[in-house]
N, C-alpha and C positions, 0 to 999 in steps of 0.2 A: 686577631691572630689566634691560631689554635695550636695545641700541643700534639705533635706527631708522636706515635708510639712505635717502638721497635722491640719485638719479642720473639721468643722461640715457640714453635708449634709442635714440637715432639717432646722427648724426654731430656731436653737440654743438649748442650754441646753442638748446637747447630751452626755456630760461627757468628754469633751476635757481635762479639767484640770487633771482629774484622770489618763487618759491614757498618757498624757505628763509626769506626775509624774512617772508612771510605766516605761516609756521608757527612762527617763532622764539620768539614770546611764550609758547608752550606748552612750551618746552624750557629746561633749565638750562644746557646746553652745546651749542654748535654746533662741530663738529670737521671741518675740511677734511682729506681723507685722501690726495690724490694730485695730480699735475700741478704746474704752475708758473704763472708770469705770462703764459703763453699763454692762460690762461682770461680771460674777460671777462664777469663776472656783473653785469648791469644791473638796478638797483633804482630804482623811481620811487615817491615818496610826497610828500604835502604840497607839490606843485608843484615838487619838486626831483628831479634825476636823478643817480645815482651809478654809477660803474663800478668794481667791485672785481676785482683780478687775483689777489691772494694772500690777502687778509684774508677770513675767513668772513663769510657774508652775514647773520649774526645780530648784527653789531657795533652796530646802531643801537638795540638794546634794553639798557638799563642793567643789568637784572637777569639778563641772559643772558651767560655767559662764552663766549669764542671761542678755539679752539685751532687753530694751524697745525701739523698733524701731521707725524710723521716721514717719511711717504711723499711729502711735498711737497718740491719743489726751489725754493729761495728766491734771488731776485736782490735783494740788499740795496738797490740803487739804486731799483728799482721799488717795493719795499716802503716805503722812505722817502718816495717821492713820494706813495704812497697815504696814508700817515700824515699827511703835511703837508697834502694836499688836504682830508682829513677834518677836520683841526684848523682849517683856514681856513673850513670850512663849519660850524664850531661843535661838532665832535665830536673833542675832545681825548682820544685813547685812553690816553695816559699818566695823565691826570687821572681818566678813567673807570675805569681798571684792569680792563678786561674783555677783554684780549687777552693770551694766553700763547703761547709758541713752543716747539716740540719741539727739544730739544738734538740729536736724531738726524736732523733735516731737513738735507738737503745744500745746499751753497752753489753758486750760479751765479757763476762768475768772469767778468770781462770777456773773458778769452781763450776761454772756452766759447762766447761769442757770435761771436767771430772764426772759430772752428772751424765753427760752425753755418753762417755765411754763406758761408765758403769752400767747404764741402762742397756746399751747395745750388747754388752757382754752377757748380761743376765738373760737376754732374749734368745741367745744361742742361735740355733738354725733358723728361727723365725725373725731374725734381726732385719731391720729396715734397710740397712746398707748405708747408714749415716757416715758422713765424712769426718765425724768426731770433732767438729769445729765449735761445738756448743750452740749451734743454731737453734735446735728444737727447744732446749731448756730456756734459752733467752726469750724466745717468742712466748713460751709458757709463762715466764715471769711478766712479760709485757701484758698479756691478756689477763693474767692473775693480779695485775695492778701492784706488782712488787718491784718492777724493774728500775734500773738506773738509766738515765739518758745523758746524752752528750752535754746538754745544758747544765747538768748537775756538777760537772767537773769544775765549774767556775765558782761554786758555792763554798763558803768557808767550812761547812761541815761535811764536805764530800767524803772524806776518809771515814767518818763515823757512819755515813749512809752505806758506804762500801762494806764496812766491817759487819754491819747489821745483816746485809744480804748474804755475804760470804759465810757468816755464822749459821744462817738458816740453811744454806746449802750443805755445810759440813755436818750439821745435825741430821739432815736427810740422808746423806751418804752413810753415816754411822748407823742410823736406824734401819735403812733399807738394805745396805750391802756389807755392813760390819766393819768397814775401814775407810780411811781417807788417805789417799796418796799425798805425798809431800808436794806442795805447789809454791813453796817460798820463792824459788827462782823466777817462776812465771809471774808471781805477784809483784816482785821487784821490777821486772820488765814491764809489767802493766802500768805501774805508776810512772816509770820513766817515759813510756810512750804517751801517756796522758799529758805530760808536760809539753811534748812536741805538738800534740793536737791543739793545745791552747794557743799556739802561735798562728793557727789558721782562723779565718773569719768563721764564726759560728752564727748561723742565721736561722730565722723563722722561715722554713722552706716554702710554706704556703704563701707568704707575702712576697718572698723572693721570686718565685716562679710567676705568680700573677702579675708582679711588677714588670717582668719581661714582656708578658703578653700585652699589658696596657701600653707599653712603649712600641708595640708593633714588631717585636723581635721574634726570631724563630727558635722554638724549643723542641728538642727531641728527648723523649723519655726512654731510657734504656732499661730493659728487663734482664733478669738473670734466670738460670734454670730453664724450664720449658713448661708449656701449658699442661702437659700430661703429668706434671709434678705439682700442680696447683693444689692447695690444701683442701679446697672445696670440690673441685671438678676433676682432679687427677685420679690416678689409679690407687685410691685410698685403701689401706694406710701407707702404702709405699710411695710417699709423696714428700715434698719439702714442707716447711712450716709457714709459708707465706702465700699470698695470692699473686701468682705469676702471670695473670691475665691482664687485659686492658683495664679492668676494674681496679686492679692493684695499683695502676698508675695514678688513679684519682685519689685513693686513700694514702698512697705512698708518697705523694707530693703535695696534696692539698689543692687539687684542681677539680673543677666541676665537670660532670659528664659531658655537658654541652660545649666544653672547651677542647674535646678530643678531635683531632683532624685526621690525617692519614694514619692507618694502622698497617705497619709493615711486618708481615709474618715471615719468619725464616724457617726453612726446612732443608734437611739433607736430601740428596738424590736417592739415598737409601735410609736406613734408620739405625740408631744406636741407643743404648741405655746403660747407665752405670748404677750399680747397687742391686738390691733385691727387687722383687715385684714382677708382675706379669709383663710379658713382651710377646704378643701373638705371632709376630713374623720372625722371631729369633732363629738364627741359623747356627745350630750346634754341630757344624760340620766343617769340611775343608773350605767351602765357599765363605762361610762366616769368618774363618781364620784369615782367608785371603783379603777380605774386606778390611779386617782389622789391621793387617800388615800394610796394605797399600795406603789405607787412609790414616795410618799412624794413630789408631784409635786407642789412646791412653789418656786418662784424665789430666787436664792441664794443672789442676791443683793437687790431686792425690797420686797421680801416676798409675792409677788402677786401670787394668784393661777394660775397655768398654765392650759390652755385648753388642753384637751386630745382627742385622736382619734386613729384609726387603722393606721398601716403603709401604706404609700402612695408610690407605686412603680413608677408611672410615674414621680413624683417629684424626687424620688431618682435617677432614670435613668438620668434625666435632670442634676442633681447635679454631678453625676459621669462623664458625658460627659463634662461639663463645667470645671471641675477641673482636668481631666485626672487621675482619681483615679486608683491606682495600687493595693491597698489592703484595706480591710474593717475591721472595728471594730464594733461589735454589743454590745451595752450596755443595761442594765436593762432587760435582759432576765428573771431574777428572778421575776420580777414584774408580768409576765404573768403566772407564776406557779399557778395552781388551776383553770384556766379558761377551761371549757369543750370544748369550741370552740373559736378560734381566727380568725381574718379576715385580709385580705390584699387587698388593692385597686389595681387592675391590669389595669383598664382602667377608663376613664371618659365618661359619657354621656354629650357631649358638643354640645349645639345647635342641639340636635337630632341625633348627630353622635357619634359613639364610637371611641375614640382616646386613644392612649397609650403614649402620650407625653404631656408636659406642654405647653399650648397655650399662646398666647400673653396676654390675659386678663382673670383672674379668679376673678376679683374684681366686675366688672359690670355685667359679665356673669358668671352664676353659673356652676361649674364643678361638676356634680353629680357622686359620686364614684360608680363604679361597683366592688363589693366585692367578693373575693374567700374565701370560708369557709375552715378552716384548723383545724385539730384535735389538741387540747391543751395537756398539760402535767400537772400532779399533783404533781410530785416530788419537794421537796424543794432542790434547786440547790445551795443555798448560801454557803454551806460548801464543795462543790466538789473541788477537786484539780487536777484531772486527766481527760483527754479527754475521757477516757473509761467510766467515770462515768456520762457523759452527757446522759440524757434520750433520748430514741430512737425517740420520737416524736419531741423533740427539734432539734435533728440532722436532722430530715426530714424537719423541718421548715428552718433550715440553708441551707440545700441542695436546697430547693425550691428557696430561696432568691438568692443564688449564680447562679443558672440557669437563673433566671429572670434578674439579674443585670449584669451578665457576668464578675464579679470580685470576687475573693476569699475572704471569711471572715477569716482573720488570727487570730484575737483576739476576745475573748468572755468575757464580764464582767458579773459576777454573783452576784455582790454586790458592795457597795460603797468603801470598803477598798482596799488599794493598792494590798493586797495579793489575792483578789477575782477576779483574771484575769487569764484566760487560753489562752495559745498559741495553736492554733488548728493545725498548721503545721509549 
């Protein structure tokens, strides 16, 4: 058996959580492999809406196990809030026993969040657009070999280890920024949440996942953020702090590259971005505002309004290449219903030359989009349940994308609910 991977191909917010939820019943294990509580995976079904930040999106299926992998950074406070909210909604994860946590996943401390906020404030107009969740500083401690991991919470000297790292952070804050905000309440909440986490099975994720494969069971690796936010291949420095690509699934779960099976890439029928950084197809006009309004484009975690624009094919081709995508999912096609004309960026005007690929730098050097006009459709597609009901012009748009991208669109999302998903082949 192989591990299938599901990830985003744009700047995040493509609808990964919904599609994982749709597919989860067909898998034995859903394994989140990177990122932290800066993710916001929104799931809707049975008239209810859930937002998951750290917990994998297969959690609502009793027969599907869920793993928070070693590549994830975990804020115990946020994780406890998720667990408590799910319990209040009738999903007691301790009772269901379908969530396990990797011992090698790193912990986000309250002082990591102070460092994040102070750094972003210091950068002023040049800020990255961080969610201020402490993600970057935690990954910095991980690569700097200073971090604390989930497995450490079971050690008798955990509080001493915690204090040593927290003291380092407060010294840095004092030296670099001149003050340290009071974090005593968050610290108390941190240790309270750690006690809850101890009640869940803590596992060696590399052995856990490979054990599933040896038994012939089906595993789906769930990514967060999007390919264009990858620390190595995204629009650096306006990126996240982890590898959001298929390669990140290998290091974030402990699986070999030859164990990767299908790679399911998700993209919106248009494009959005949260935070700072380049966005070649951005629409700073009434059309962009209309896309935001119709698509409810506000961050699931932060509530921040998302920047909106037309679909970017050079960026999508780049993401497909990096990830080895074998099948595509197009989401939010319903948002484009009613537009007389829609547009797709097929090339960039880059330093006076027309190119159809993602260049080294689109931050300091502007990539001007060259747009192709496409006929829109007016039909409301949110209620369709059969492929035959898809409007002809939407079918043409899908066929155009498949030809340009060289990968079939297998799934089409026509609304936020679990049932508003069509299998095209």
